[in-house]
C-alpha positions in Angstrom: -86.1 -15.3 -28.2 -84.6 -12.8 -30.9 -84.7 -10.2 -28.9 -83.5 -12.4 -26.1 -80.3 -13.8 -28.0 -79.4 -9.8 -29.3 -79.1 -8.3 -25.7 -77.2 -11.7 -25.3 -75.1 -11.0 -28.0 -74.3 -7.4 -27.2 -74.1 -7.9 -23.8 -71.1 -10.7 -24.8 -69.7 -8.4 -27.3 -69.5 -5.6 -24.3 -67.7 -8.0 -22.3 -65.4 -9.2 -24.8 -64.1 -5.6 -24.6 -64.2 -4.7 -21.7 -61.7 -8.4 -20.9 -59.9 -6.5 -23.9 -59.5 -2.9 -22.3 -58.3 -5.0 -19.0 -55.9 -7.0 -20.6 -54.3 -3.7 -22.3 -54.5 -2.1 -19.2 -52.3 -4.8 -17.3 -50.2 -4.5 -20.8 -49.6 -0.9 -20.7 -48.9 -1.5 -16.9 -45.9 -4.5 -17.2 -45.2 -2.4 -20.7 -44.6 0.9 -18.2 -43.2 -1.3 -15.6 -40.7 -2.6 -17.7 -39.9 1.4 -19.5 -39.0 2.1 -15.4 -37.1 -0.6 -15.1 -34.9 0.1 -18.3 -34.7 3.7 -17.1 -32.6 2.8 -13.9 -28.8 3.3 -15.5 -25.3 2.4 -13.9 -23.6 5.0 -14.1 -19.5 5.2 -14.0 -17.0 7.8 -14.3 -14.3 9.6 -13.4 -13.4 12.4 -11.0 -10.5 14.4 -11.3 -8.8 18.1 -10.2 -7.9 20.5 -13.1 -4.7 18.9 -13.5 -6.2 15.5 -14.6 -4.8 14.4 -11.4 -7.4 11.4 -10.0 -9.9 12.7 -6.9 -10.4 9.3 -4.7 -12.8 9.6 -1.9 -15.0 12.0 -3.6 -18.9 11.8 -2.4 -21.4 11.1 -5.6 -24.7 11.0 -3.7 -28.1 10.9 -5.7 -29.7 14.3 -4.5 -32.8 13.7 -2.0 -31.5 10.4 -1.6 -29.1 8.4 0.9 -28.2 6.5 -1.9 -24.2 7.5 -2.4 -20.5 6.3 -3.5 -17.0 7.2 -2.9 -14.8 7.2 -6.0 -11.7 4.5 -5.7 -7.9 5.7 -5.6 -8.3 6.5 -9.5 -10.7 8.3 -8.6 -13.5 6.3 -10.5 -16.6 5.4 -9.3 -20.0 3.4 -10.0 -23.7 4.2 -9.1 -27.1 3.1 -10.1 -29.7 6.0 -10.3 -32.5 6.3 -12.0 -32.5 8.7 -15.8 -33.0 12.0 -14.7 -31.9 12.3 -11.0 -29.1 14.3 -10.0 -26.1 13.5 -9.1 -23.5 15.7 -6.3 -20.2 15.5 -6.0 -18.8 16.9 -3.3 -14.9 17.3 -2.2 -13.6 18.9 0.6 -11.5 21.8 -0.6 -13.6 22.1 -3.9 -16.7 23.2 -5.6 -19.7 20.9 -5.5 -20.8 20.1 -9.0 -23.7 18.5 -10.0 -24.8 16.7 -12.8 -28.2 15.5 -14.3 -28.3 11.9 -15.6 -29.4 11.9 -18.8 -29.0 9.2 -22.1 -24.9 8.6 -21.2 -23.5 5.8 -18.8 -20.5 7.9 -18.4 -20.1 11.1 -16.2 -16.6 12.2 -15.4 -16.3 15.3 -13.4 -13.4 17.9 -13.3 -13.8 19.7 -10.1 -12.2 23.2 -9.2 -10.7 23.9 -5.9 -12.6 26.4 -3.9 -10.4 29.3 -2.5 -12.8 31.6 -2.2 -14.2 30.7 1.1 -13.2 28.5 4.3 -15.6 26.4 5.1 -17.1 27.1 8.6 -16.8 24.5 11.7 -19.9 24.3 13.8 -19.1 21.8 16.7 -21.9 20.7 19.2 -22.0 18.2 21.7 -23.3 15.0 20.7 -27.1 13.8 22.0 -28.1 13.3 25.8 -27.8 9.8 27.3 -30.9 8.2 29.1 -29.7 6.9 32.3 -32.0 3.5 31.7 -29.5 3.3 28.7 -26.2 3.1 31.0 -24.7 0.0 31.6 -24.9 -1.8 35.3 -21.1 -1.7 35.0 -20.8 2.3 35.5 -22.5 3.6 38.9 -21.8 7.6 37.9 -21.5 9.5 34.5 -21.1 13.2 34.3 -23.7 14.8 31.8 -22.8 15.2 28.2 -21.8 19.4 28.1 -23.3 20.9 25.6 -20.3 23.4 24.4 -20.9 27.2 24.6 -20.1 30.0 21.6 -17.1 30.8 22.8 -15.8 27.1 23.1 -16.8 26.3 19.9 -15.3 29.0 18.4 -11.7 28.1 20.2 -12.1 24.7 18.1 -13.1 26.4 15.3 -9.9 28.2 15.4 -7.9 24.8 16.1 -9.5 23.2 13.6 -9.4 25.9 10.9 -7.1 28.6 9.8 -4.8 26.8 7.7 -4.3 30.0 5.6 -3.0 33.2 7.3 -5.7 36.0 7.5 -8.9 34.4 7.3 -11.9 35.2 9.6 -14.3 33.3 10.9 -17.3 34.7 12.3 -15.5 37.9 12.0 -12.6 36.6 13.9 -8.7 36.8 13.2 -7.7 33.4 13.1 -3.4 32.1 13.2 -2.1 30.0 11.1 -2.5 26.3 13.3 0.7 24.6 13.3 0.6 20.8 12.3 0.9 18.8 16.0 1.0 15.4 14.1 3.2 13.4 15.6 5.2 9.9 15.8 7.4 8.1 17.5 11.6 8.7 16.6 12.8 5.7 14.4 16.6 4.9 14.0 16.7 2.9 11.3 18.7 -0.7 12.0 22.4 -0.5 10.6 25.0 -3.9 9.7 25.9 -6.0 12.8 28.6 -8.5 13.1 27.5 -12.2 13.7 30.6 -12.4 15.5 29.8 -9.9 18.3 25.8 -9.9 17.7 25.3 -13.6 16.5 21.5 -13.3 17.6 19.0 -11.0 15.9 15.6 -10.5 17.9 12.5 -9.0 17.7 8.4 -9.5 18.1 6.7 -9.7 15.2 4.4 -6.9 13.8 1.2 -6.8 12.0 -0.3 -3.3 11.8 -0.5 -2.0 8.9 -1.2 2.1 9.6 2.1 3.4 8.3 1.6 2.4 4.8 -2.2 3.6 4.6 -0.7 7.0 6.5 2.0 7.3 4.2 -0.2 7.2 1.5 -2.3 9.7 2.6 0.5 11.7 2.6 1.3 11.2 -1.0 -1.9 11.4 -2.2 -1.7 15.5 -0.8 1.4 16.1 -2.9 3.5 15.8 0.5 6.7 13.8 1.7 6.0 12.0 4.7 8.0 12.4 7.8 10.6 10.0 7.9 9.5 8.6 11.5 6.2 8.1 9.5 7.8 5.5 7.6 7.4 2.1 9.3 8.8 -0.4 6.4 7.7 -3.5 7.8 4.5 -1.9 8.1 4.2 -1.2 4.8 5.8 -4.7 3.8 2.9 -6.2 6.3 -0.2 -3.9 4.9 0.1 -6.5 2.1 -0.7 -10.3 2.1 1.4 -13.1 0.6 1.1 -16.8 -1.2 2.5 -18.4 2.0 0.9 -22.1 2.5 -1.5 -22.7 4.4 -0.3 -24.4 8.1 -0.6 -28.0 8.5 -1.2 -30.2 11.8 -1.8 -28.4 15.2 0.8 -25.4 14.5 -1.4 -22.2 14.1 1.6 -20.7 11.5 3.9 -22.2 8.3 7.4 -21.0 8.4 8.8 -20.1 4.8 12.0 -18.2 3.6 13.7 -17.6 0.7 17.1 -16.4 -0.6 18.5 -14.4 -3.5 20.2 -11.1 -4.4 19.4 -8.1 -3.0 18.1 -5.7 -5.4 19.6 -2.4 -4.2 23.1 -3.8 -3.4 23.8 -7.2 -5.8 27.0 -8.2 -3.7 24.5 -9.0 -1.3 21.8 -11.2 -0.2 18.5 -10.7 0.7 17.0 -13.3 3.1 13.0 -12.9 3.4 11.3 -15.2 5.8 7.4 -14.9 6.1 4.4 -16.9 8.5 1.5 -17.4 7.2 -1.3 -17.8 9.9 -3.9 -20.1 9.9 -7.1 -19.2 8.2 -10.5 -19.2 10.2 -13.7 -18.8 8.6 -16.2 -16.4 10.4 -19.0 -18.8 11.4 -15.9 -20.7 13.0 -14.8 -17.9 15.4 -16.0 -17.8 19.0 -18.4 -15.3 19.7 -17.3 -11.8 20.4 -18.0 -9.1 23.3 -16.9 -5.8 21.1 -16.7 -2.1 23.1 -16.8 0.6 19.9 -14.6 3.5 22.1 -15.4 6.6 19.6 -13.8 9.9 20.0 -16.5 12.7 20.0 -14.2 15.2 20.7 -14.2 18.4 18.8 -11.2 17.6 16.6 -13.1 14.6 15.0 -15.9 17.3 13.3 -13.6 17.0 10.0 -15.0 14.9 7.2 -12.4 12.4 7.5 -12.8 11.8 11.1 -16.6 11.5 12.6 -18.3 11.1 9.1 -15.7 8.9 8.2 -15.5 6.9 11.0 -19.3 6.1 11.3 -19.4 4.8 7.6 -16.0 2.5 8.5 -17.8 1.1 11.6 -21.5 0.6 10.0 -19.4 -2.1 7.4 -18.3 -4.0 10.5 -21.5 -3.7 12.2 -22.6 -5.7 9.1 -20.2 -8.3 9.4 -21.3 -9.3 12.7 -23.1 -12.4 13.7 -26.4 -12.8 16.2 -23.8 -14.8 18.7 -21.5 -11.4 19.2 -22.8 -8.2 20.9 -21.5 -4.6 20.6 -21.5 -1.7 23.0 -20.8 1.8 22.3 -18.8 4.5 24.3 -17.9 7.8 22.9 -15.8 10.1 25.3 -15.4 14.3 24.8 -15.3 16.2 27.9 -16.7 13.6 29.7 -17.0 9.7 28.7 -20.5 7.6 28.9 -22.3 4.2 27.1 -24.6 5.4 24.1 -25.6 2.0 23.4 -25.2 -1.2 26.3 -24.7 -4.7 24.5 -26.9 -5.2 22.1 -26.5 -8.6 19.8 -25.4 -8.5 16.3 -28.7 -9.8 14.9 -29.7 -5.9 15.5 -27.7 -4.0 12.9 -30.4 -2.0 12.8 -30.3 -0.2 16.6 -26.6 -0.6 16.4 -26.2 1.4 13.3 -28.9 4.3 14.4 -26.8 4.2 17.9 -23.6 5.2 15.2 -25.4 7.5 13.6 -26.7 9.7 16.2 -23.3 10.7 17.2 -22.0 14.1 16.8 -18.4 15.8 18.2 -18.2 18.1 21.0 -15.5 18.8 23.7 -12.4 18.0 25.1 -10.5 14.7 24.7 -10.8 12.8 27.7 -9.4 9.7 26.3 -8.6 7.6 29.6 -11.5 8.4 30.9 -13.3 6.6 28.0 -10.7 4.0 28.0 -11.6 3.2 31.4 -15.2 3.1 31.1 -15.1 0.8 28.3 -12.9 -1.7 30.4 -15.8 -1.6 32.6 -18.3 -2.1 29.9 -16.4 -5.2 28.5 -15.4 -6.6 31.8 -19.2 -6.3 32.8 -19.9 -8.8 29.9 -17.0 -11.1 29.5 -17.6 -13.9 27.3 -15.7 -16.6 28.3 -13.1 -18.0 25.9 -14.8 -15.7 23.5 -13.0 -12.5 21.4 -13.5 -9.8 24.5 -12.1 -7.1 22.4 -12.2 -3.2 22.3 -11.8 -0.8 19.2 -10.7 2.7 19.7 -11.6 5.2 17.0 -9.7 8.6 17.2 -7.3 10.7 16.0 -5.2 9.5 18.7 -5.3 13.8 20.9 -5.9 12.3 24.3 -5.1 15.9 25.5 -7.2 15.5 28.7 -6.9 13.6 32.3 -4.6 10.6 31.9 -2.9 11.2 29.2 0.6 9.8 30.0 2.1 7.5 28.0 3.0 5.2 31.2 -0.3 5.9 33.2 -1.9 4.8 29.7 0.1 1.6 29.4 -0.5 1.0 33.1 -4.1 0.9 32.3 -3.8 -1.6 28.9 -1.9 -4.1 30.3 -3.7 -4.9 33.2 -6.8 -5.3 31.4 -4.7 -7.3 28.7 -3.9 -9.8 31.1 -7.5 -10.6 32.2 -8.0 -11.5 28.4 -9.8 -7.9 26.9 -7.9 -6.8 24.0 -7.5 -3.5 22.1 -7.8 -2.8 18.3 -6.7 0.8 17.4 -8.4 2.6 14.1 -6.8 6.1 13.2 -8.7 8.8 11.7 -7.5 12.2 9.7 -4.9 14.3 10.0 -3.1 17.8 11.2 -3.1 16.7 14.7 -3.0 13.0 14.4 -1.1 11.3 17.4 0.3 8.4 15.8 3.4 7.7 18.7 0.2 7.2 21.2 -1.8 4.7 19.3 0.7 2.6 18.4 1.7 1.9 21.9 -1.8 1.4 23.0 -2.5 -1.4 20.1 0.9 -3.0 21.1 0.4 -2.9 25.2 -3.3 -4.2 24.1 -2.3 -7.0 22.4 -4.3 -5.9 19.2 -3.4 -4.0 15.9 -3.6 -0.8 14.5 -4.8 0.5 11.3 -5.4 4.3 10.0 -8.6 4.3 8.0 -8.2 7.5 5.1 -10.7 6.5 2.9 -13.9 4.3 2.7 -11.7 1.7 0.6 -9.4 0.9 3.8 -12.3 0.5 6.1 -13.7 -2.3 3.4 -10.2 -3.5 3.8 -9.9 -3.5 7.4 -13.3 -4.8 8.6 -15.0 -6.9 5.7 -11.9 -8.0 3.7 -9.7 -8.5 6.8 -12.5 -8.9 9.2 -11.0 -12.3 10.8 -7.4 -11.2 10.9 -8.6 -8.0 12.6 -10.8 -8.8 15.1 -8.9 -13.0 16.1 -6.1 -13.9 17.2 -4.4 -17.1 16.8 -1.1 -16.9 18.4 0.2 -14.2 20.8 3.6 -12.9 22.1 4.8 -14.2 19.1 8.6 -13.8 19.0 11.7 -14.3 16.5 14.9 -15.0 17.0 17.7 -15.5 14.3 21.3 -17.5 14.7 23.8 -16.0 11.8 26.7 -18.4 11.0 30.1 -16.5 10.9 30.7 -19.0 8.1 29.0 -17.5 5.4 27.7 -14.1 6.9 30.0 -11.5 7.4 27.3 -8.7 8.4 23.7 -8.6 8.6 20.9 -6.2 8.7 17.4 -6.3 9.8 14.9 -4.2 7.8 12.3 -2.3 9.8 11.2 -3.5 12.9 13.3 -1.2 14.9 10.1 -0.1 17.4 10.3 -4.3 17.7 13.9 -5.0 18.6 13.9 -7.2 21.8 17.5 -8.3 24.2 18.9 -11.4 23.6 17.5 -12.7 26.8 13.5 -11.8 26.1 13.2 -14.6 23.7 12.6 -17.2 25.8 11.2 -14.8 28.9 7.7 -15.8 28.8 6.6 -12.9 30.8 7.7 -10.5 28.2 5.1 -9.2 25.6 5.4 -9.5 22.1 3.3 -8.8 18.9 -0.2 -11.3 17.9 -1.0 -13.0 14.8 -4.5 -12.6 13.8 -6.7 -15.3 11.7 -5.1 -15.5 8.2 -2.8 -12.8 9.0 0.9 -13.4 6.8 4.1 -11.7 8.1 6.8 -10.8 6.8 10.5 -9.9 7.5 13.3 -9.0 5.3 17.6 -9.5 6.3 20.3 -8.1 4.4 23.5 -9.9 4.3 26.7 -9.4 3.4 27.9 -12.8 2.8 31.8 -14.1 3.6 34.0 -14.1 0.1 36.6 -16.6 -0.6 39.8 -14.3 -0.1 38.0 -12.5 3.1 39.3 -13.0 6.6 36.8 -13.8 8.9 38.2 -12.1 11.6 36.3 -10.0 14.5 39.7 -7.9 15.0 39.5 -8.6 18.7 42.3 -10.6 20.0 40.1 -13.7 21.4 36.9 -13.6 19.1 38.3 -15.6 16.3 35.8 -18.2 15.5 36.4 -22.0 15.3 36.0 -24.1 12.8 32.6 -25.3 12.1 33.3 -29.1 11.8 29.8 -30.5 11.2 29.5 -30.7 7.3 25.8 -30.3 7.8 25.9 -27.3 9.4 28.4 -25.2 7.3 25.3 -25.5 4.7 23.1 -23.7 7.3 22.8 -19.6 6.3 21.2 -19.2 9.6 18.6 -20.8 12.0 15.3 -19.2 12.6 13.5 -19.8 16.1 10.2 -19.0 16.3 8.1 -18.7 20.0 4.4 -18.0 20.4 1.6 -18.9 23.2 -1.8 -19.6 21.9 -4.6 -17.2 23.1 -5.4 -18.9 26.2 -2.0 -20.2 27.6 0.8 -18.4 29.3 3.3 -20.9 28.4 5.3 -20.3 25.4 6.4 -23.4 22.3 9.5 -23.3 20.5 9.6 -24.0 16.6 13.2 -24.0 14.9 13.7 -23.6 11.4 17.2 -23.9 9.6 17.9 -22.0 6.5 20.4 -23.3 4.1 23.2 -21.4 2.3 21.7 -21.9 -1.5 19.4 -19.3 -3.3 18.1 -18.4 -6.9 18.7 -15.4 -8.6 16.6 -12.7 -7.9 14.7 -12.8 -11.7 13.4 -16.7 -10.4 12.2 -15.8 -7.0 8.5 -15.6 -5.6 5.9 -12.9 -6.4 6.2 -13.3 -2.5 10.4 -12.0 -3.0 9.6 -9.9 -5.8 6.8 -7.9 -4.3 8.0 -7.6 -0.6 11.4 -6.3 -1.9 9.6 -3.6 -4.1 7.7 -2.5 -0.9 11.0 -2.2 1.3 12.9 -0.5 -1.3 10.2 2.0 -2.0 10.2 2.7 2.1 14.0 3.3 2.4 13.5 5.2 -0.7 10.9 7.7 0.7 13.0 8.1 4.0 16.2 8.7 2.0 18.4 5.7 4.1 21.6 5.3 3.7 21.6 1.7 2.7 19.1 2.2 0.0 22.0 1.9 -2.6 21.7 2.4 -6.0 17.7 1.6 -5.9 15.4 3.7 -8.1 11.8 4.3 -8.0 11.5 2.8 -11.3 13.3 -0.4 -10.3 10.9 -0.6 -7.2 8.3 0.0 -10.0 9.8 -3.1 -12.2 9.7 -5.6 -9.0 6.3 -4.3 -7.8 4.9 -5.2 -11.4 6.4 -8.7 -11.2 5.4 -9.3 -8.1 1.9 -8.1 -8.6 0.7 -11.8 -9.6 -3.1 -12.3 -9.1 -3.9 -9.1 -6.9 -7.2 -10.0 -6.0 -8.6 -6.7 -4.2 -6.0 -4.3 -6.3 -3.8 -3.4 -3.4 -0.8 -4.4 -5.5 -2.0 -2.8 -8.0 -2.4 0.8 -6.2 1.2 0.5 -4.9 2.4 0.6 -8.2 0.4 3.8 -8.9 1.5 4.8 -5.6 5.3 4.7 -6.1 4.9 6.3 -10.1 3.5 9.4 -7.7 5.5 9.1 -5.0 8.9 9.8 -7.8 7.6 13.1 -8.7 7.3 14.5 -5.0 9.9 17.1 -4.0 12.6 15.9 -1.8 12.5 18.8 0.6 10.2 19.3 3.3 11.0 15.9 4.9 10.9 16.2 8.4 8.4 18.9 8.6 6.4 17.0 10.6 7.2 17.5 14.5 8.5 14.2 16.0 8.3 13.3 19.6 10.8 10.6 21.2 9.0 7.0 22.5 10.3 4.4 25.2 11.1 0.3 24.2 7.8 -0.6 23.8 8.6 -4.6 25.0 
């Protein structure tokens, strides 16, 4: 019995020791897990060049992983990595830098310019497409052509050669001229209401001009005058207008105050606010991504950026949405048949496989995209082609007139077009602007991933879902109070007065939640002015109706619902009363700042005594909540623009384009 008791005691003690060891082992495992979790760090920092200037768009990648971020407008970044990881900092034109994550949570990096070599560009064709992946909308497709070495060299020469005498593959390369093109813009002048009582134009919700102008300024260049479309710069920003009430899809708002660049005049601010739409309430989408994979798209700010940008859009899609991908280079093809938004991995894989190569058969690709969209048309849905390109349609049906006919024919069938532009050097702004306008869509220029986030996430509904089409504005000025008036911007959107009531005349579209702002500078009639046109038979009648004498102007709006062909009319009088500029709303202050900024960049003859300091002061007062930081970015951009040289404004070639409506 004693032996058994002793044996039992020994076994019990051993068992306790084992249990304690197990508990200790578990404790150690948990401790190590906690330690490992603690090792994960959030690193923040700022990337600048040697002069201290922030570098936006720098790629910060954890070596050996796909974990990466971009620096923002101020060169600031935030990334989560483990202690001991290596961060790689890459930016075109600068020497790549590497940093090992240590104990500090802050890593600031100064990149040095790489002037010792010019990176080689290797251009190859996109992947072959299996016949079973082609949709039934297409009966015959040319096989994607792989480029020969000689062809690749030609494209390399086009894309490179910024420095004379540099050799690529031991061949001399001549400098490639800047072939960017912009439609000529002749700035609006003052009109006499006795001779021109009506001002008529189409709304514009495009925002490409602002981000394109930003690209020039961030590169230390003054943008060409014709790249500066003031209305697009103003409408890049959202404004705090009230939501519409009832069945009308937008609210109408106005303010009158002193003109900040000419205090003798008045500034009339008119704002439309589109009805917001929850994404879950939006109709199903039939989207076709039409992606340019030609040789000119190989640069890092083109196809590589494009893939990341469209990846953001894909992540917003719902199961009831479907996406097809059509590409074009030397030939065109469907690389992804219509696929549900629930299958995001398949869509993203198709995007990531795209590679650049070949010439630019843009029109052929557009025809194929229309065929694909038509074959899977959703009645009552959002049927839309989203083009991504640098705009260099240089092969095939490339004239503006032919492209317009193709686009208008399908627009009338309910298939709209949104255009996203990428890159620089051979950028064809003029052509992309026409495509978006004629296609009942909008046009954005994406110069970095933050802009892609703005277009495809923050403004997802307004980018993709139209709530009103053919929106026109007509203002009649009262000559009792108005001696002269001038519409600021919208030069490419002007309409004939008779076009206002013509429902066959195309005009701009308003997206869900979009706001549209227009500004008029007005020379008022002083007490000692003789209101006379100078013409014998044009002396105005005295207005006897007392209520009409209080009106500065009358604003009329026409719009159609997306599925209707007959327009509706709205009328809003503007009372001849205002407040001092300092007492105006943030909307008034900020839109005035952006308009003034555009006029300063253009060196407008109407800029008066305005300075960049005044622009910044107005913008700061109108900054308000600024949820996404776009207004803060504008203030920094204006400060940077003030330091630019005043020469070289006209260095970028321009082309003439006709009236687009």
